N, C-alpha and C positions, 0 to 999 in steps of 0.2 A: 066623758072620762070614765075609764074603767077602774074598779076598785078590787081587782083580782091580782094576787101576787104569786108568781111562779116559785115553787119550792122544790129544790133538787136534793134528794137524799140518796143514800148508797147501800142501804141494807133493807131487807123486807120489814124489819121491826123498827127502823129508824123513825125518829119523830123530830119535828122542828122545835119541840120543847117550848121553853119560855119565849123565844122569839116569835113562834107561831101564836102563842097565847096573847102576847102583847099586840101583835099586828091585827089579830081578830078583834081585840078590844078597841083598836083604833078605827074599826069599821071596814077592814079588808077581808076578802075571802081568799082562802089558800088553795092553790092549784098544785097539788103534790104529785111529783113525777119521779120515777126511778129509771133513768136511762140504762142502768146496769141490767135491768130486767125487761128491756124492750120498749119503755115509754119514749115517745118522740119528744123532741124539743122544738119549740116554734121557730119558724123562719123569720118572724118579726116580733116586736113587742107591742103590736097594735092592740092586742087583747089583754095586756098585762101592765100594771102600774110599776112593777119592780120585779127583781129576781134575787133569790138567795140560793147559793150552793153551800151545803153543809159539809161536815167532815165524814170520815170513814176510816177503816183500818188499812185501806190501800194507799199507795203512793202516787203522787202526781207524775212520777217517772215510770210507772208501770206501762206496759205495752198494750193493755186491753183497749179494745175499740172504744168502749164508752168513756174511758179516761181521755183519749185523744179527742173524741167528739165533744165532751164538755169543755175542754180547754179551748178548742176552736170556737165553740158556740158562744163563749163569753164576748166575742166580738159583736154579737147581736145587740145586747143591751148597751154596750159602749157606742155602737153606731147609732142606735135609736135614742141615745141620750136619756135612758131610763135608769133609775137607781139600781145599782148592783152591789151585793154584799157577799163576800166569800168568808167562810168561817173555817179555820184550820185547813183541811184539805182544799176547801174552796178558795181560801186566801192563797195557798200555794199554787193552785191552778191559775188564779188571776195573775200572780207574779210571773208564772211561766208564760202565760199568754202575752204578757207585756215585755218579754225578753229577759226576765230574771231567771235565776237558776234555783233548783230545789235539791237538797242533799241532806243526808244524815249529819249529825254533829261529828266533827273530825275525831273526837275522842269517845264516841259511842254513847254520849249522855242523852238522856231523855228528860222531858218535862211532863210529869204525870202527877197531878195534884195541884195545890195552890203555890204560886210563885209571885214574887214581886216584879212589877213593871214600873217604868217611870215615863211620863210624857216628855216629848221633845217640846221645844218652843212652839212649833207649829201645832202640836197636839194641845198644848195649853190654850192656845188662841181659839181652838175649836170648842173645847168643853173641859170640864174637870174629869179626872180619871180615878178609878179605884186603885188602891195601893197594891192589892194582890188579886190575881185572876186565876180561874181554873184552866189547867192545861192537860192535854192528853196527846202527845206527839213525840216522834223521834226525828222527823225531818224538819228542816227550817228552810227559809227562802232568802235570797238576796233582793235588795231593793231595786226594782226596775228603773230604768232611765225615765226621767220626767215624773216619777212618783214622789210623794212626800211622806217621809217617815213621821209617824204620829206618836208612837210609843216604842220603847226599847227595853232590853233586859240584859243580864249578864251572860247566861248560857246560850240563848238564841237571841242575838241582838235585835233582829227585826221582829216586832210584835204587832204592829198595826201601821197601815199606810193608806193613803188615798191616791187616786188617780183621776185627774179631771175634776169635774164638779160633783159627781155622785157615785163614784166607784170606790169601795172600801174593802180592805182585807184585814181580818183579825186572826192572829195565830191562836188565840185562846177561845174558850167555849162559854160565852155568856148565856147560851141557851139552856144550860144544864139545869134540870129539875132534880129534886131529891130522888124520885123514882129512877131517873136516868143514871144518877150516881150509883145507886144500889146495883143496877143492871151492869154498868160498865165495870165496877170493881169486883163483881162476881165472875162475869163471863171473860173479862180481861185480866183476871188475877195474875196470870203469868207475867204480864207487862209491869206489874208492881215490883218485880225483881230486877228490872233494868237499872243500870247505873243512873243515879240522880232521882229516880222515882220515889215518891212518898208512900208510906205505908197506908193501908186501908183506913186505919184509925185516924191518921193525919188528914185524910180526905174529909172525913166527917167533922173532925174538930175544926178544920180550916173552913168548912162551910158555915159552921156556927159563928165564926169570927168575921168572915169576909163576904158572905153571900148577900147580906143586906145592902152593902155599898155597891156590889156588882149589879144587883137587881135595879137599884136606883139609877146607876149609870146607863144600863141598857135601855130603860125607858126613855131617858134623856137623849141617848144617841139615836134611837130609832125614830123619834119625832124629828130630830134634825135631818137624818138621812132621807126620810120620806119627803120632807119639805124641800129637799134639793131638786126633786123632779116632779112632784105632784102632791096634791093635798086631798084628803078626804074630808067629809063634813065634820068629822070629830077631831081633826088636827087643828090646833090653835095656829093663828097666823100673826104676823107683826111682832116677832120676837125682838127685832132690832139687831140683826146681825146673826152670826152663826152660833154664838155661845148660848146654851140653854141652861137654866137652873130650875129644878123642880123641887117643891117641898116634899119632905119625907112622907108626910101625911097623904100625898097624892099617889103613893105607890101601894097597890093593892094585890099584886101578884108577883 
């Protein structure tokens, strides 16, 4: 069994952030690739336990070759029945691969900062969810056929979904570290002026209020997600169903 996870990012300075830190803490090695800059994607998942596609400033509707390549490539982990996770742009790519659509908000709104989400009944059966999550996007997606909506919100209704046993899409950014927030709110300061976006001060005050719960949820979710398709020596087994609960004291990052 391999303990290497394919990580797809979209900028030269992009990082898998907290998702990467937690997966490494669970015993996995990260294979980071940037198809935008010429890195190939594997034809099979034989050498990888799972795959994660992260976000970026581009749109899943862009005509760039690497965008089309990544959307098509999602069929590889789905075919090989390996855990797949799409975050923001990655979630939109997953939705588009499965036949959903991706588009800006009809009234030009953006979600940039912390916003409230609510789990669906299916989401509650999976795990508990944080009340507010960190967002940075202008596009949203429609729920693909045969996918299950797990979390929803007011401005962009589709916030999290699953497809099959181990493919998940998250519109929000649980991977965000403090360093990433600093970088995004400086380099992307112009986006804070978009309709519905929160001020830079609200980003940091929101982090103080909501990041602890989001961090706890992410560790809980990643353990469940990896258990769907594979297990490393450090992943506990025998949870008795899909719903996981972890004590706050277990969260160290």
